[in-house]
C-alpha positions as CSV (number, residue, x, y, z in Angstrom):
1,M,-9.5,-13.4,-7.5
2,K,-7.0,-16.4,-6.9
3,I,-5.1,-15.4,-9.9
4,A,-5.4,-11.7,-9.8
5,K,-3.9,-11.1,-6.3
6,P,-0.6,-13.0,-7.1
7,L,-0.4,-11.4,-10.6
8,L,-0.8,-7.9,-9.3
9,L,1.7,-8.7,-6.4
10,I,4.2,-9.7,-9.0
11,T,3.6,-7.2,-11.8
12,T,3.2,-4.0,-9.7
13,P,6.8,-3.9,-8.5
14,I,7.9,-4.7,-11.9
15,G,6.0,-2.1,-13.5
16,L,7.2,0.4,-10.9
17,A,10.9,-0.7,-11.6
18,F,10.4,-0.3,-15.2
19,G,8.7,3.1,-14.8
20,L,11.6,4.4,-12.8
21,Y,14.1,2.8,-15.5
22,E,12.4,4.6,-18.4
23,A,12.2,7.9,-16.3
24,H,16.0,7.8,-15.8
25,R,16.6,7.0,-19.4
26,L,14.3,9.8,-20.7
27,A,15.2,12.5,-18.3
28,G,17.6,11.6,-15.2
29,G,16.1,14.0,-12.8
30,L,12.6,12.9,-13.5
31,V,13.4,9.6,-11.7
32,F,13.8,11.4,-8.3
33,I,10.3,13.2,-8.7
34,M,8.7,9.8,-9.5
35,A,10.5,8.0,-6.7
36,A,9.1,10.9,-4.1
37,L,5.7,10.4,-5.6
38,I,5.7,6.6,-5.2
39,A,7.0,7.0,-1.6
40,V,4.3,9.6,-0.8
41,M,1.8,7.3,-2.1
42,G,3.2,4.4,-0.3
43,V,3.1,6.1,3.0
44,A,-0.4,7.3,2.4
45,M,-1.6,3.7,1.7
46,A,0.2,2.3,4.7
47,S,-1.4,5.0,6.9
48,V,-4.8,4.0,5.6
49,V,-4.2,0.4,6.0
50,M,-3.0,0.8,9.6
51,T,-5.9,3.0,10.5
52,I,-8.3,0.3,9.2
53,R,-6.6,-2.4,11.0
54,R,-6.6,-0.4,14.3
55,E,-10.2,0.5,14.1
56,K,-11.0,-3.2,13.2
57,K,-9.1,-4.5,16.1
58,R,-10.9,-1.7,18.6
59,D,-14.2,-2.8,17.2
60,E,-13.5,-6.6,17.8
61,E,-12.3,-5.9,21.4
62,A,-15.4,-3.7,22.1
63,K,-17.7,-6.6,20.7
64,K,-15.7,-9.1,23.2
65,R,-16.3,-6.7,26.2
66,D,-20.0,-6.5,25.3
67,E,-20.3,-10.2,25.3
68,L,-18.7,-10.6,28.5
69,M,-21.0,-8.0,30.0
70,K,-24.1,-9.9,29.1
């Protein structure tokens, strides 16, 4: 896992950029559809991450309150 995370963090944006370049090369209009798809997926992933972090924070605060009540 120590090697996989940095490798994925580096290769994913490079792969996306290469994919957009190829889409532009093969069919110019296709790049806009691909960029829109990437943007929608990015927003969806960010939404999930924000929800998980918000729920985790709320659970930790509730746990602290319960410990203080005892």
